[in-house]
N, C-alpha and C positions, 0 to 999 in steps of 0.2 A: 504715727506722725509725730514729728518733733514739735516742741512748743515754740511758737514764733515769738520774737520780740518786736515785731512790726505789726502795724494795724492800718486799716483804711476805713474811712467814714463813707457810708452810702445812705442816701435818703430813703425813707419809707415811701411807698410800700416795697421798693426794690429790695431792700435788705431782707425783709420777711419772705419775699418770693425766692430769693437766693437760698435762704435756709430751708424752704419747703422743696427745693429742687426744681421748681417751676421755671426759674431764670438761671441759665448757665452761662450767659454772656453778659458782661457789664460793658456798656458803651462809654468810652472815654476819649478825650481829645489829646491825651498825652501818653507817652510811653515810659517805661521803666525797665532797667536791666534786671530787676529782681523777678525771680520765679520761686514759688514755694508757699508755705503756709502764712496766713495773715489772720489777725484778729479782726472781726467784723464789728464795726461801730456804726450806729445810726444817729444822724443828726436830729435836731429838735423840730425842723421844718415839717409842717403838716400840709397835706393835700387831700382833704376828705373825699373829693370827687375821684381821684386816682385810687385811693383806698377802696372805695365802693366798687369801682370798675373791676378790681381784682378780687373782691369779696374778702378784703382784709379788714378786720375790726380790732380796734384798740392796739395797734402795734406799738412796741416799745419805742421810745424816742429819747435821744440824748443818752444813749447807753451802749455798752458792749453787749452784743447779742449772740455771738457765735465765732466760729473759726472756719475758714475756707482755705482752699489752695488755688493760687494763681498758676495755672498750668502753662499758658502761653498767651501771646498777644499777636493778633493778626490785623493787617489793614482791612478796612471794609470798603468795598466798592458798591455801586448801586445794585449789582446782582446779588452779592452776599447779604446786603441789607435786607432784601426781600426774602432770600432763602433762609436766613438766620432769624427772621422776625419772631418765630415761635420760641427761640432761645433767648433773645434779648428783650422781647416784649415791649419795645418802644413803639408807641403808636404814631410817632412823628415821621416826617419824610427824611429821606437820605440827605446827608450833608457831607461833602468831601472832607477828608482829613480825619475821619473818625476811626477809632481802633476798637477791636473786639477783644476784651479780656476774657479768656476762656477759664471758667471757674469749675472747681470740682470739690468733692468731699465736704459738703456743708455739715457742720455740727453745731448744735444749739447750746447756749448757756442757760442754766436755770438756777436761780432767776437771773435776768439781765443785770448788769452792773452799771448803775448810773455814773457817768463821767463825761467830761468834755472831750470833744474830738478835735481833729485838725485837718487841714487840707493835704492832699497827696498821700503818699505812704509815709507813715511816721513811726518812730521808735518809741516803745514804752519801756518803763523801768521793770526791774526784776520783781519788785513787790506786786505791781499790777499784774504781771505775767502769772505769778503764783495765785493771786486771787481769781483770775480768769480761769486758769486750769482747774481749780477746785470746783468750778461751776459747770464744767463740760459734761454733757450727757453722753456717756459712752455706750455704743452698741445699739 
């Protein structure tokens, strides 16, 4: 897989569940024309109840934690929301206008790299890309 120069921030415990391969669909309300690899960053926001619900303890926050691939994006209707619940893991009810971001090939960084994130998909510089690639766990 090529090294991306783009990243996305996803709250915990969702980012950890993606890295574990337990969550393969990220629910978003916006689309992008981009498909391909992304660095996975996690915000600082904590939701201890949600962490406990999924058995996640002490997840990294405010750091780059891995690399994923955005394979495709599909609209979600009420039927897909229920059918795909085991892949998106969202306990809430269906809301019109949501999109399923289909994710694959999660790879973990060790150790995570503390850094600020941004909204949407964002570009990172070459130096940060090199630092992140040096932390990838391969195989």
